PQR file of N, CA, C, O and H, with PARSE charges and radii, in Angstrom:
ATOM      1  N   MET A   1      17.952  15.386  -2.301 -0.4000 1.5000
ATOM      2  CA  MET A   1      16.974  14.898  -3.254 -0.0000 2.0000
ATOM      3  C   MET A   1      16.826  13.375  -3.142  0.5500 1.7000
ATOM      4  O   MET A   1      15.711  12.870  -3.274 -0.5500 1.4000
ATOM      5  N   ALA A   2      17.886  12.646  -2.909 -0.4000 1.5000
ATOM      6  CA  ALA A   2      17.821  11.188  -2.829 -0.0000 2.0000
ATOM      7  C   ALA A   2      16.981  10.739  -1.638  0.5500 1.7000
ATOM      8  O   ALA A   2      16.346   9.687  -1.708 -0.5500 1.4000
ATOM      9  H   ALA A   2      18.791  13.056  -2.802  0.4000 1.0000
ATOM     10  N   LYS A   3      16.959  11.511  -0.535 -0.4000 1.5000
ATOM     11  CA  LYS A   3      16.148  11.152   0.620 -0.0000 2.0000
ATOM     12  C   LYS A   3      14.663  11.133   0.265  0.5500 1.7000
ATOM     13  O   LYS A   3      13.934  10.258   0.733 -0.5500 1.4000
ATOM     14  H   LYS A   3      17.475  12.365  -0.478  0.4000 1.0000
ATOM     15  N   GLU A   4      14.213  12.055  -0.530 -0.4000 1.5000
ATOM     16  CA  GLU A   4      12.815  12.144  -0.928 -0.0000 2.0000
ATOM     17  C   GLU A   4      12.410  10.997  -1.851  0.5500 1.7000
ATOM     18  O   GLU A   4      11.228  10.664  -1.930 -0.5500 1.4000
ATOM     19  H   GLU A   4      14.805  12.766  -0.910  0.4000 1.0000
ATOM     20  N   GLN A   5      13.343  10.403  -2.530 -0.4000 1.5000
ATOM     21  CA  GLN A   5      13.069   9.370  -3.524 -0.0000 2.0000
ATOM     22  C   GLN A   5      12.342   8.160  -2.924  0.5500 1.7000
ATOM     23  O   GLN A   5      11.508   7.556  -3.598 -0.5500 1.4000
ATOM     24  H   GLN A   5      14.303  10.673  -2.465  0.4000 1.0000
ATOM     25  N   PHE A   6      12.640   7.797  -1.679 -0.4000 1.5000
ATOM     26  CA  PHE A   6      12.060   6.604  -1.074 -0.0000 2.0000
ATOM     27  C   PHE A   6      11.123   6.923   0.091  0.5500 1.7000
ATOM     28  O   PHE A   6      10.918   6.073   0.958 -0.5500 1.4000
ATOM     29  H   PHE A   6      13.317   8.288  -1.131  0.4000 1.0000
ATOM     30  N   ARG A   7      10.569   8.086   0.128 -0.4000 1.5000
ATOM     31  CA  ARG A   7       9.674   8.462   1.214 -0.0000 2.0000
ATOM     32  C   ARG A   7       8.410   7.585   1.215  0.5500 1.7000
ATOM     33  O   ARG A   7       7.915   7.220   2.281 -0.5500 1.4000
ATOM     34  H   ARG A   7      10.735   8.776  -0.577  0.4000 1.0000
ATOM     35  N   ASP A   8       7.899   7.253   0.053 -0.4000 1.5000
ATOM     36  CA  ASP A   8       6.677   6.464  -0.052 -0.0000 2.0000
ATOM     37  C   ASP A   8       6.866   5.411  -1.138  0.5500 1.7000
ATOM     38  O   ASP A   8       7.343   5.728  -2.227 -0.5500 1.4000
ATOM     39  H   ASP A   8       8.301   7.550  -0.814  0.4000 1.0000
ATOM     40  N   PHE A   9       6.503   4.178  -0.860 -0.4000 1.5000
ATOM     41  CA  PHE A   9       6.605   3.134  -1.868 -0.0000 2.0000
ATOM     42  C   PHE A   9       5.432   2.170  -1.717  0.5500 1.7000
ATOM     43  O   PHE A   9       4.802   2.105  -0.661 -0.5500 1.4000
ATOM     44  H   PHE A   9       6.115   3.920   0.025  0.4000 1.0000
ATOM     45  N   ASP A  10       5.150   1.438  -2.763 -0.4000 1.5000
ATOM     46  CA  ASP A  10       4.066   0.467  -2.765 -0.0000 2.0000
ATOM     47  C   ASP A  10       4.627  -0.927  -3.007  0.5500 1.7000
ATOM     48  O   ASP A  10       5.579  -1.101  -3.768 -0.5500 1.4000
ATOM     49  H   ASP A  10       5.661   1.491  -3.621  0.4000 1.0000
ATOM     50  N   ALA A  11       4.032  -1.909  -2.358 -0.4000 1.5000
ATOM     51  CA  ALA A  11       4.441  -3.297  -2.548 -0.0000 2.0000
ATOM     52  C   ALA A  11       3.926  -3.806  -3.890  0.5500 1.7000
ATOM     53  O   ALA A  11       2.805  -3.491  -4.290 -0.5500 1.4000
ATOM     54  H   ALA A  11       3.258  -1.767  -1.740  0.4000 1.0000
ATOM     55  N   THR A  12       4.737  -4.586  -4.575 -0.4000 1.5000
ATOM     56  CA  THR A  12       4.297  -5.213  -5.816 -0.0000 2.0000
ATOM     57  C   THR A  12       4.071  -6.709  -5.613  0.5500 1.7000
ATOM     58  O   THR A  12       3.288  -7.325  -6.336 -0.5500 1.4000
ATOM     59  H   THR A  12       5.647  -4.843  -4.250  0.4000 1.0000
ATOM     60  N   GLN A  13       4.757  -7.291  -4.629 -0.4000 1.5000
ATOM     61  CA  GLN A  13       4.566  -8.697  -4.273 -0.0000 2.0000
ATOM     62  C   GLN A  13       4.620  -8.831  -2.760  0.5500 1.7000
ATOM     63  O   GLN A  13       5.425  -8.182  -2.092 -0.5500 1.4000
ATOM     64  H   GLN A  13       5.393  -6.790  -4.042  0.4000 1.0000
ATOM     65  N   LEU A  14       3.752  -9.681  -2.231 -0.4000 1.5000
ATOM     66  CA  LEU A  14       3.741  -9.997  -0.803 -0.0000 2.0000
ATOM     67  C   LEU A  14       3.477 -11.494  -0.645  0.5500 1.7000
ATOM     68  O   LEU A  14       2.977 -12.147  -1.560 -0.5500 1.4000
ATOM     69  H   LEU A  14       3.097 -10.208  -2.773  0.4000 1.0000
ATOM     70  N   TYR A  15       3.820 -12.027   0.530 -0.4000 1.5000
ATOM     71  CA  TYR A  15       3.569 -13.439   0.805 -0.0000 2.0000
ATOM     72  C   TYR A  15       2.079 -13.657   1.056  0.5500 1.7000
ATOM     73  O   TYR A  15       1.469 -12.945   1.854 -0.5500 1.4000
ATOM     74  H   TYR A  15       4.226 -11.496   1.274  0.4000 1.0000
ATOM     75  N   CYS A  16       1.502 -14.634   0.378 -0.4000 1.5000
ATOM     76  CA  CYS A  16       0.093 -14.999   0.560 -0.0000 2.0000
ATOM     77  C   CYS A  16       0.041 -16.316   1.322  0.5500 1.7000
ATOM     78  O   CYS A  16       0.598 -17.313   0.863 -0.5500 1.4000
ATOM     79  H   CYS A  16       1.997 -15.212  -0.270  0.4000 1.0000
ATOM     80  N   PRO A  17      -0.625 -16.339   2.490 -0.5600 1.5000
ATOM     81  CA  PRO A  17      -0.702 -17.581   3.267  0.2800 2.0000
ATOM     82  C   PRO A  17      -1.551 -18.659   2.598  0.5500 1.7000
ATOM     83  O   PRO A  17      -1.367 -19.844   2.877 -0.5500 1.4000
ATOM     84  N   VAL A  18      -2.462 -18.276   1.737 -0.4000 1.5000
ATOM     85  CA  VAL A  18      -3.298 -19.263   1.040 -0.0000 2.0000
ATOM     86  C   VAL A  18      -2.508 -19.908  -0.103  0.5500 1.7000
ATOM     87  O   VAL A  18      -2.496 -21.131  -0.243 -0.5500 1.4000
ATOM     88  H   VAL A  18      -2.612 -17.313   1.511  0.4000 1.0000
ATOM     89  N   CYS A  19      -1.850 -19.077  -0.918 -0.4000 1.5000
ATOM     90  CA  CYS A  19      -1.052 -19.592  -2.047 -0.0000 2.0000
ATOM     91  C   CYS A  19       0.294 -20.152  -1.590  0.5500 1.7000
ATOM     92  O   CYS A  19       0.945 -20.903  -2.317 -0.5500 1.4000
ATOM     93  H   CYS A  19      -1.860 -18.084  -0.805  0.4000 1.0000
ATOM     94  N   ARG A  20       0.704 -19.776  -0.372 -0.4000 1.5000
ATOM     95  CA  ARG A  20       1.952 -20.215   0.241 -0.0000 2.0000
ATOM     96  C   ARG A  20       3.195 -19.818  -0.546  0.5500 1.7000
ATOM     97  O   ARG A  20       4.160 -20.577  -0.641 -0.5500 1.4000
ATOM     98  H   ARG A  20       0.176 -19.166   0.218  0.4000 1.0000
ATOM     99  N   LYS A  21       3.151 -18.609  -1.109 -0.4000 1.5000
ATOM    100  CA  LYS A  21       4.305 -18.055  -1.818 -0.0000 2.0000
ATOM    101  C   LYS A  21       4.100 -16.557  -2.017  0.5500 1.7000
ATOM    102  O   LYS A  21       3.005 -16.034  -1.810 -0.5500 1.4000
ATOM    103  H   LYS A  21       2.368 -17.993  -1.032  0.4000 1.0000
ATOM    104  N   ALA A  22       5.163 -15.883  -2.418 -0.4000 1.5000
ATOM    105  CA  ALA A  22       5.065 -14.458  -2.746 -0.0000 2.0000
ATOM    106  C   ALA A  22       4.316 -14.325  -4.068  0.5500 1.7000
ATOM    107  O   ALA A  22       4.633 -15.000  -5.047 -0.5500 1.4000
ATOM    108  H   ALA A  22       6.052 -16.308  -2.586  0.4000 1.0000
ATOM    109  N   VAL A  23       3.324 -13.450  -4.082 -0.4000 1.5000
ATOM    110  CA  VAL A  23       2.483 -13.281  -5.272 -0.0000 2.0000
ATOM    111  C   VAL A  23       2.322 -11.791  -5.581  0.5500 1.7000
ATOM    112  O   VAL A  23       2.475 -10.954  -4.692 -0.5500 1.4000
ATOM    113  H   VAL A  23       3.066 -12.902  -3.287  0.4000 1.0000
ATOM    114  N   PRO A  24       2.018 -11.462  -6.826 -0.5600 1.5000
ATOM    115  CA  PRO A  24       1.704 -10.061  -7.151  0.2800 2.0000
ATOM    116  C   PRO A  24       0.441  -9.628  -6.396  0.5500 1.7000
ATOM    117  O   PRO A  24      -0.471 -10.427  -6.182 -0.5500 1.4000
ATOM    118  N   VAL A  25       0.405  -8.366  -6.003 -0.4000 1.5000
ATOM    119  CA  VAL A  25      -0.732  -7.844  -5.254 -0.0000 2.0000
ATOM    120  C   VAL A  25      -1.355  -6.649  -5.960  0.5500 1.7000
ATOM    121  O   VAL A  25      -0.716  -5.971  -6.765 -0.5500 1.4000
ATOM    122  H   VAL A  25       1.146  -7.717  -6.177  0.4000 1.0000
ATOM    123  N   ARG A  26      -2.604  -6.414  -5.638 -0.4000 1.5000
ATOM    124  CA  ARG A  26      -3.345  -5.270  -6.150 -0.0000 2.0000
ATOM    125  C   ARG A  26      -3.628  -4.349  -4.967  0.5500 1.7000
ATOM    126  O   ARG A  26      -4.117  -4.799  -3.930 -0.5500 1.4000
ATOM    127  H   ARG A  26      -3.123  -6.964  -4.984  0.4000 1.0000
ATOM    128  N   LYS A  27      -3.323  -3.065  -5.118 -0.4000 1.5000
ATOM    129  CA  LYS A  27      -3.563  -2.080  -4.062 -0.0000 2.0000
ATOM    130  C   LYS A  27      -4.892  -1.383  -4.344  0.5500 1.7000
ATOM    131  O   LYS A  27      -5.151  -0.944  -5.464 -0.5500 1.4000
ATOM    132  H   LYS A  27      -2.926  -2.699  -5.960  0.4000 1.0000
ATOM    133  N   ARG A  28      -5.739  -1.287  -3.295 -0.4000 1.5000
ATOM    134  CA  ARG A  28      -6.994  -0.565  -3.476 -0.0000 2.0000
ATOM    135  C   ARG A  28      -7.288   0.272  -2.235  0.5500 1.7000
ATOM    136  O   ARG A  28      -6.945  -0.107  -1.115 -0.5500 1.4000
ATOM    137  H   ARG A  28      -5.529  -1.644  -2.385  0.4000 1.0000
ATOM    138  N   LEU A  29      -7.922   1.404  -2.457 -0.4000 1.5000
ATOM    139  CA  LEU A  29      -8.297   2.288  -1.364 -0.0000 2.0000
ATOM    140  C   LEU A  29      -9.394   1.623  -0.550  0.5500 1.7000
ATOM    141  O   LEU A  29     -10.429   1.235  -1.091 -0.5500 1.4000
ATOM    142  H   LEU A  29      -8.201   1.711  -3.367  0.4000 1.0000
ATOM    143  N   LEU A  30      -9.164   1.493   0.749 -0.4000 1.5000
ATOM    144  CA  LEU A  30     -10.118   0.820   1.634 -0.0000 2.0000
ATOM    145  C   LEU A  30     -10.953   1.831   2.403  0.5500 1.7000
ATOM    146  O   LEU A  30     -12.179   1.730   2.436 -0.5500 1.4000
ATOM    147  H   LEU A  30      -8.323   1.808   1.188  0.4000 1.0000
ATOM    148  N   LEU A  31     -10.292   2.812   3.026 -0.4000 1.5000
ATOM    149  CA  LEU A  31     -10.970   3.812   3.849 -0.0000 2.0000
ATOM    150  C   LEU A  31     -10.316   5.179   3.682  0.5500 1.7000
ATOM    151  O   LEU A  31      -9.107   5.278   3.469 -0.5500 1.4000
ATOM    152  H   LEU A  31      -9.296   2.894   3.000  0.4000 1.0000
ATOM    153  N   VAL A  32     -11.122   6.226   3.780 -0.4000 1.5000
ATOM    154  CA  VAL A  32     -10.601   7.581   3.864 -0.0000 2.0000
ATOM    155  C   VAL A  32     -10.854   8.028   5.295  0.5500 1.7000
ATOM    156  O   VAL A  32     -11.999   8.202   5.712 -0.5500 1.4000
ATOM    157  H   VAL A  32     -12.104   6.146   3.953  0.4000 1.0000
ATOM    158  N   LEU A  33      -9.769   8.211   6.043 -0.4000 1.5000
ATOM    159  CA  LEU A  33      -9.856   8.560   7.460 -0.0000 2.0000
ATOM    160  C   LEU A  33      -9.477  10.020   7.656  0.5500 1.7000
ATOM    161  O   LEU A  33      -8.924  10.647   6.752 -0.5500 1.4000
ATOM    162  H   LEU A  33      -8.839   8.070   5.705  0.4000 1.0000
ATOM    163  N   SER A  34      -9.768  10.561   8.823 -0.4000 1.5000
ATOM    164  CA  SER A  34      -9.411  11.949   9.097 -0.0000 2.0000
ATOM    165  C   SER A  34      -7.894  12.141   9.103  0.5500 1.7000
ATOM    166  O   SER A  34      -7.405  13.219   8.765 -0.5500 1.4000
ATOM    167  H   SER A  34     -10.218  10.052   9.557  0.4000 1.0000
ATOM    168  N   GLU A  35      -7.150  11.105   9.484 -0.4000 1.5000
ATOM    169  CA  GLU A  35      -5.685  11.224   9.511 -0.0000 2.0000
ATOM    170  C   GLU A  35      -5.014  10.784   8.216  0.5500 1.7000
ATOM    171  O   GLU A  35      -3.801  10.941   8.077 -0.5500 1.4000
ATOM    172  H   GLU A  35      -7.547  10.230   9.759  0.4000 1.0000
ATOM    173  N   GLY A  36      -5.764  10.241   7.271 -0.4000 1.5000
ATOM    174  CA  GLY A  36      -5.177   9.815   5.995 -0.0000 2.0000
ATOM    175  C   GLY A  36      -6.021   8.767   5.303  0.5500 1.7000
ATOM    176  O   GLY A  36      -7.213   8.634   5.578 -0.5500 1.4000
ATOM    177  H   GLY A  36      -6.749  10.114   7.384  0.4000 1.0000
ATOM    178  N   GLU A  37      -5.396   8.022   4.399 -0.4000 1.5000
ATOM    179  CA  GLU A  37      -6.090   6.975   3.661 -0.0000 2.0000
ATOM    180  C   GLU A  37      -5.516   5.607   4.008  0.5500 1.7000
ATOM    181  O   GLU A  37      -4.310   5.466   4.210 -0.5500 1.4000
ATOM    182  H   GLU A  37      -4.428   8.130   4.175  0.4000 1.0000
ATOM    183  N   LYS A  38      -6.380   4.603   4.077 -0.4000 1.5000
ATOM    184  CA  LYS A  38      -5.945   3.237   4.346 -0.0000 2.0000
ATOM    185  C   LYS A  38      -6.148   2.421   3.075  0.5500 1.7000
ATOM    186  O   LYS A  38      -7.232   2.414   2.492 -0.5500 1.4000
ATOM    187  H   LYS A  38      -7.360   4.717   3.914  0.4000 1.0000
ATOM    188  N   TYR A  39      -5.087   1.733   2.657 -0.4000 1.5000
ATOM    189  CA  TYR A  39      -5.109   0.907   1.458 -0.0000 2.0000
ATOM    190  C   TYR A  39      -4.988  -0.550   1.839  0.5500 1.7000
ATOM    191  O   TYR A  39      -4.381  -0.879   2.858 -0.5500 1.4000
ATOM    192  H   TYR A  39      -4.206   1.739   3.131  0.4000 1.0000
ATOM    193  N   ASP A  40      -5.562  -1.433   1.026 -0.4000 1.5000
ATOM    194  CA  ASP A  40      -5.499  -2.872   1.236 -0.0000 2.0000
ATOM    195  C   ASP A  40      -4.737  -3.505   0.078  0.5500 1.7000
ATOM    196  O   ASP A  40      -4.949  -3.141  -1.079 -0.5500 1.4000
ATOM    197  H   ASP A  40      -6.055  -1.166   0.198  0.4000 1.0000
ATOM    198  N   TYR A  41      -3.854  -4.449   0.384 -0.4000 1.5000
ATOM    199  CA  TYR A  41      -3.147  -5.211  -0.641 -0.0000 2.0000
ATOM    200  C   TYR A  41      -3.795  -6.589  -0.738  0.5500 1.7000
ATOM    201  O   TYR A  41      -3.909  -7.298   0.262 -0.5500 1.4000
ATOM    202  H   TYR A  41      -3.682  -4.745   1.323  0.4000 1.0000
ATOM    203  N   THR A  42      -4.221  -6.968  -1.950 -0.4000 1.5000
ATOM    204  CA  THR A  42      -4.928  -8.214  -2.185 -0.0000 2.0000
ATOM    205  C   THR A  42      -4.161  -9.084  -3.173  0.5500 1.7000
ATOM    206  O   THR A  42      -3.665  -8.591  -4.186 -0.5500 1.4000
ATOM    207  H   THR A  42      -4.129  -6.392  -2.762  0.4000 1.0000
ATOM    208  N   CYS A  43      -4.064 -10.378  -2.880 -0.4000 1.5000
ATOM    209  CA  CYS A  43      -3.430 -11.348  -3.774 -0.0000 2.0000
ATOM    210  C   CYS A  43      -4.221 -11.398  -5.079  0.5500 1.7000
ATOM    211  O   CYS A  43      -5.442 -11.550  -5.055 -0.5500 1.4000
ATOM    212  H   CYS A  43      -4.466 -10.780  -2.057  0.4000 1.0000
ATOM    213  N   ILE A  44      -3.535 -11.271  -6.220 -0.4000 1.5000
ATOM    214  CA  ILE A  44      -4.264 -11.297  -7.494 -0.0000 2.0000
ATOM    215  C   ILE A  44      -4.598 -12.729  -7.933  0.5500 1.7000
ATOM    216  O   ILE A  44      -5.375 -12.923  -8.868 -0.5500 1.4000
ATOM    217  H   ILE A  44      -2.543 -11.148  -6.239  0.4000 1.0000
ATOM    218  N   VAL A  45      -4.021 -13.722  -7.267 -0.4000 1.5000
ATOM    219  CA  VAL A  45      -4.304 -15.117  -7.618 -0.0000 2.0000
ATOM    220  C   VAL A  45      -5.586 -15.598  -6.938  0.5500 1.7000
ATOM    221  O   VAL A  45      -6.479 -16.124  -7.601 -0.5500 1.4000
ATOM    222  H   VAL A  45      -3.390 -13.565  -6.508  0.4000 1.0000
ATOM    223  N   CYS A  46      -5.680 -15.420  -5.605 -0.4000 1.5000
ATOM    224  CA  CYS A  46      -6.822 -15.969  -4.865 -0.0000 2.0000
ATOM    225  C   CYS A  46      -7.728 -14.919  -4.226  0.5500 1.7000
ATOM    226  O   CYS A  46      -8.813 -15.258  -3.753 -0.5500 1.4000
ATOM    227  H   CYS A  46      -4.953 -14.993  -5.066  0.4000 1.0000
ATOM    228  N   GLY A  47      -7.311 -13.659  -4.202 -0.4000 1.5000
ATOM    229  CA  GLY A  47      -8.144 -12.598  -3.650 -0.0000 2.0000
ATOM    230  C   GLY A  47      -8.036 -12.391  -2.150  0.5500 1.7000
ATOM    231  O   GLY A  47      -8.802 -11.611  -1.583 -0.5500 1.4000
ATOM    232  H   GLY A  47      -6.430 -13.384  -4.586  0.4000 1.0000
ATOM    233  N   THR A  48      -7.101 -13.073  -1.492 -0.4000 1.5000
ATOM    234  CA  THR A  48      -6.911 -12.926  -0.056 -0.0000 2.0000
ATOM    235  C   THR A  48      -6.244 -11.596   0.266  0.5500 1.7000
ATOM    236  O   THR A  48      -5.319 -11.175  -0.429 -0.5500 1.4000
ATOM    237  H   THR A  48      -6.479 -13.707  -1.953  0.4000 1.0000
ATOM    238  N   SER A  49      -6.713 -10.936   1.318 -0.4000 1.5000
ATOM    239  CA  SER A  49      -6.067  -9.718   1.792 -0.0000 2.0000
ATOM    240  C   SER A  49      -4.750 -10.121   2.458  0.5500 1.7000
ATOM    241  O   SER A  49      -4.742 -10.920   3.394 -0.5500 1.4000
ATOM    242  H   SER A  49      -7.465 -11.277   1.882  0.4000 1.0000
ATOM    243  N   VAL A  50      -3.641  -9.567   1.973 -0.4000 1.5000
ATOM    244  CA  VAL A  50      -2.324  -9.964   2.485 -0.0000 2.0000
ATOM    245  C   VAL A  50      -1.584  -8.828   3.186  0.5500 1.7000
ATOM    246  O   VAL A  50      -0.462  -9.023   3.654 -0.5500 1.4000
ATOM    247  H   VAL A  50      -3.647  -8.918   1.212  0.4000 1.0000
ATOM    248  N   GLY A  51      -2.189  -7.654   3.264 -0.4000 1.5000
ATOM    249  CA  GLY A  51      -1.544  -6.552   3.959 -0.0000 2.0000
ATOM    250  C   GLY A  51      -2.317  -5.269   3.781  0.5500 1.7000
ATOM    251  O   GLY A  51      -3.275  -5.202   3.011 -0.5500 1.4000
ATOM    252  H   GLY A  51      -3.101  -7.496   2.884  0.4000 1.0000
ATOM    253  N   ASP A  52      -1.884  -4.236   4.511 -0.4000 1.5000
ATOM    254  CA  ASP A  52      -2.500  -2.929   4.364 -0.0000 2.0000
ATOM    255  C   ASP A  52      -1.461  -1.844   4.585  0.5500 1.7000
ATOM    256  O   ASP A  52      -0.348  -2.106   5.043 -0.5500 1.4000
ATOM    257  H   ASP A  52      -1.106  -4.290   5.137  0.4000 1.0000
ATOM    258  N   LYS A  53      -1.846  -0.625   4.252 -0.4000 1.5000
ATOM    259  CA  LYS A  53      -0.942   0.515   4.368 -0.0000 2.0000
ATOM    260  C   LYS A  53      -1.783   1.744   4.655  0.5500 1.7000
ATOM    261  O   LYS A  53      -2.831   1.940   4.040 -0.5500 1.4000
ATOM    262  H   LYS A  53      -2.750  -0.413   3.880  0.4000 1.0000
ATOM    263  N   THR A  54      -1.327   2.583   5.596 -0.4000 1.5000
ATOM    264  CA  THR A  54      -1.996   3.838   5.879 -0.0000 2.0000
ATOM    265  C   THR A  54      -1.071   4.985   5.486  0.5500 1.7000
ATOM    266  O   THR A  54       0.074   5.057   5.935 -0.5500 1.4000
ATOM    267  H   THR A  54      -0.476   2.425   6.096  0.4000 1.0000
ATOM    268  N   VAL A  55      -1.578   5.871   4.650 -0.4000 1.5000
ATOM    269  CA  VAL A  55      -0.829   7.056   4.231 -0.0000 2.0000
ATOM    270  C   VAL A  55      -1.426   8.224   4.988  0.5500 1.7000
ATOM    271  O   VAL A  55      -2.600   8.549   4.809 -0.5500 1.4000
ATOM    272  H   VAL A  55      -2.508   5.812   4.286  0.4000 1.0000
ATOM    273  N   THR A  56      -0.616   8.866   5.846 -0.4000 1.5000
ATOM    274  CA  THR A  56      -1.122   9.967   6.659 -0.0000 2.0000
ATOM    275  C   THR A  56      -1.277  11.233   5.828  0.5500 1.7000
ATOM    276  O   THR A  56      -0.653  11.380   4.777 -0.5500 1.4000
ATOM    277  H   THR A  56       0.338   8.602   5.991  0.4000 1.0000
ATOM    278  N   ARG A  57      -2.097  12.124   6.303 -0.4000 1.5000
ATOM    279  CA  ARG A  57      -2.335  13.398   5.608 -0.0000 2.0000
ATOM    280  C   ARG A  57      -1.033  14.176   5.433  0.5500 1.7000
ATOM    281  O   ARG A  57      -0.821  14.785   4.385 -0.5500 1.4000
ATOM    282  H   ARG A  57      -2.604  12.004   7.157  0.4000 1.0000
ATOM    283  N   ALA A  58      -0.166  14.169   6.427 -0.4000 1.5000
ATOM    284  CA  ALA A  58       1.107  14.896   6.318 -0.0000 2.0000
ATOM    285  C   ALA A  58       1.935  14.334   5.160  0.5500 1.7000
ATOM    286  O   ALA A  58       2.535  15.094   4.400 -0.5500 1.4000
ATOM    287  H   ALA A  58      -0.337  13.674   7.279  0.4000 1.0000
ATOM    288  N   ASP A  59       1.967  12.987   5.023 -0.4000 1.5000
ATOM    289  CA  ASP A  59       2.686  12.374   3.911 -0.0000 2.0000
ATOM    290  C   ASP A  59       2.053  12.737   2.587  0.5500 1.7000
ATOM    291  O   ASP A  59       2.753  13.053   1.626 -0.5500 1.4000
ATOM    292  H   ASP A  59       1.479  12.370   5.641  0.4000 1.0000
ATOM    293  N   SER A  60       0.716  12.694   2.529 -0.4000 1.5000
ATOM    294  CA  SER A  60       0.007  13.018   1.284 -0.0000 2.0000
ATOM    295  C   SER A  60       0.245  14.468   0.899  0.5500 1.7000
ATOM    296  O   SER A  60       0.419  14.781  -0.278 -0.5500 1.4000
ATOM    297  H   SER A  60       0.147  12.437   3.311  0.4000 1.0000
ATOM    298  N   HIS A  61       0.254  15.346   1.881 -0.4000 1.5000
ATOM    299  CA  HIS A  61       0.464  16.766   1.592 -0.0000 2.0000
ATOM    300  C   HIS A  61       1.842  16.981   0.977  0.5500 1.7000
ATOM    301  O   HIS A  61       1.993  17.738   0.019 -0.5500 1.4000
ATOM    302  H   HIS A  61       0.113  15.092   2.838  0.4000 1.0000
ATOM    303  N   ARG A  62       2.832  16.316   1.532 -0.4000 1.5000
ATOM    304  CA  ARG A  62       4.189  16.464   0.982 -0.0000 2.0000
ATOM    305  C   ARG A  62       4.271  15.937  -0.452  0.5500 1.7000
ATOM    306  O   ARG A  62       4.936  16.536  -1.298 -0.5500 1.4000
ATOM    307  H   ARG A  62       2.709  15.701   2.311  0.4000 1.0000
ATOM    308  N   ILE A  63       3.605  14.834  -0.721 -0.4000 1.5000
ATOM    309  CA  ILE A  63       3.637  14.261  -2.066 -0.0000 2.0000
ATOM    310  C   ILE A  63       2.940  15.179  -3.056  0.5500 1.7000
ATOM    311  O   ILE A  63       3.447  15.405  -4.155 -0.5500 1.4000
ATOM    312  H   ILE A  63       3.065  14.347  -0.034  0.4000 1.0000
ATOM    313  N   LEU A  64       1.775  15.713  -2.678 -0.4000 1.5000
ATOM    314  CA  LEU A  64       1.007  16.555  -3.580 -0.0000 2.0000
ATOM    315  C   LEU A  64       1.626  17.935  -3.800  0.5500 1.7000
ATOM    316  O   LEU A  64       1.364  18.576  -4.817 -0.5500 1.4000
ATOM    317  H   LEU A  64       1.363  15.530  -1.785  0.4000 1.0000
ATOM    318  N   SER A  65       2.436  18.389  -2.865 -0.4000 1.5000
ATOM    319  CA  SER A  65       2.990  19.740  -2.983 -0.0000 2.0000
ATOM    320  C   SER A  65       4.209  19.823  -3.896  0.5500 1.7000
ATOM    321  O   SER A  65       4.737  20.915  -4.106 -0.5500 1.4000
ATOM    322  H   SER A  65       2.650  17.868  -2.038  0.4000 1.0000
ATOM    323  N   ARG A  66       4.655  18.735  -4.427 -0.4000 1.5000
ATOM    324  CA  ARG A  66       5.836  18.727  -5.301 -0.0000 2.0000
ATOM    325  C   ARG A  66       5.665  19.551  -6.509  0.5500 1.7000
ATOM    326  O   ARG A  66       6.577  19.636  -7.332 -0.5500 1.4000
ATOM    327  H   ARG A  66       4.227  17.848  -4.256  0.4000 1.0000
TER
END
């Protein structure tokens, strides 16, 4: 059970090159692809895109089947 606990996680803070420090981020759905969904992490201070994440369909299926 503990292995499943950290299968998927979201960033709450990332380094922003514009603000020059770790800042809180907002996650938003960017694209829905055939292999999964792509999310973008945006700095809540200046709005700069600071990272992205792709969740594959296999990962999503496992999460939804719980």
